[in-house]
N, C-alpha and C positions, 0 to 999 in steps of 0.2 A: 784454601780460603775463598769465601764467596765474594764475587764482584758486585752483587746486587742484594738488596734487602727488599722483599715485597711484603707489604702489609695490606691485608684486605679487611675493610671495615664493613660489616653487614649493615645495610640501611643507609649508607652515606649518600648513594644516588638519590634516595627518597628525600633526604634532608636538603640536598642541593636543589632538587626540583621544587620543594616547598619554599626555599629561599628565593628562587627565581620567580615563582608565582607571587610571593609576598612583595618582592621588588616591583614587578610589573603592576600589581594591584595598587601599590603605593604611588607609583608614577602616574597611573591612570587617575587616581583620586586627586593628585596635584593638578593634572591637566583639567579635570572636571572643575576644580575650584577656580582655576584661572579662567575657564570659560564662563562660569557663573559671574565672576567679576567683569569679564569682557561684555557680557550681555547687559549688565547694569550700566557700564560706561556707555555702551551703544544706545541704550534706552534714554539715558540722561542727555547724551549728545543730540539725539533726535528731538527731544523736547526743547532743548535750548537753542537749536539751530534756527536762524532766522528763515522765514518763509516768504517767498515771492510766488514762485510757481509750484513749489514743493519738490522740485527735482533734486535739490541738494539733500534735503531731509530723507528722501526715499533712497538716496545713493549711499547712505552710511551703512557700511557692512561690517560684519565680524568674520574674520578668518580665524577659526577656532584653533586652540592648542590641541596637540595630540601627544600620544605616548612617545613619539619620536621627535617632537618639536614642541617644547613647553613655552610657546610664545603665542599669545592671541593678538591679532592685529585688528584694530578698528580704524576704518579708513573710508574715504569717499573717492569715487573714481571720476567725478566731474572735474573738468579742467579749472573751474574757478573756485573750487573748494578751498585750496590753500589761501587764496586771497581773502575769502570770507573768514576763515579761521584766524588769519593774522589780525583781522579787524575785530572779531567778536570773541574768539577763544572758546567756542562751544565744545570742541573736543578736549582741549586742555583743561577747561573747567570741570568737565565730566570726569576726566581722569583724576584730578585733584580731589573731587568729591568722594570718590570710591577707593582710592589707593590704600589708605590706612586700613580700611576694613578688609580689603583683599589680602594685604600683608598679614594682618592679624589672623585671618582664616588659614593662610598658608603656614604660618608659624604653629598654629594649633595642630594642623595635619602633620607637620614635620616633628612636632614635639612627641608624637606617638612613636616615631621611628627610632 
């Protein structure tokens, strides 16, 4: 009596490779969509940011999403940025303006999955 049963399926490695590529491509498309949304939020935040010297506006950056980290971060690195945000809400308002569209675009991408 046999202890093992071996089954070989020709082409299975090719199917697995195609699935891996599809998954990587899908994740990359999601990261791209997040980054497009992040750029929109960044642009709106810069437009809505109060300007005295322009330093705060110039310091609004986007740390983009990647295939390994599906998070885009829009931030300012000046020490008084949080105080201005608390008073004016330029980042929060930019987020609120674009988030529904970002979610809709992501749902559309994931709907194909």
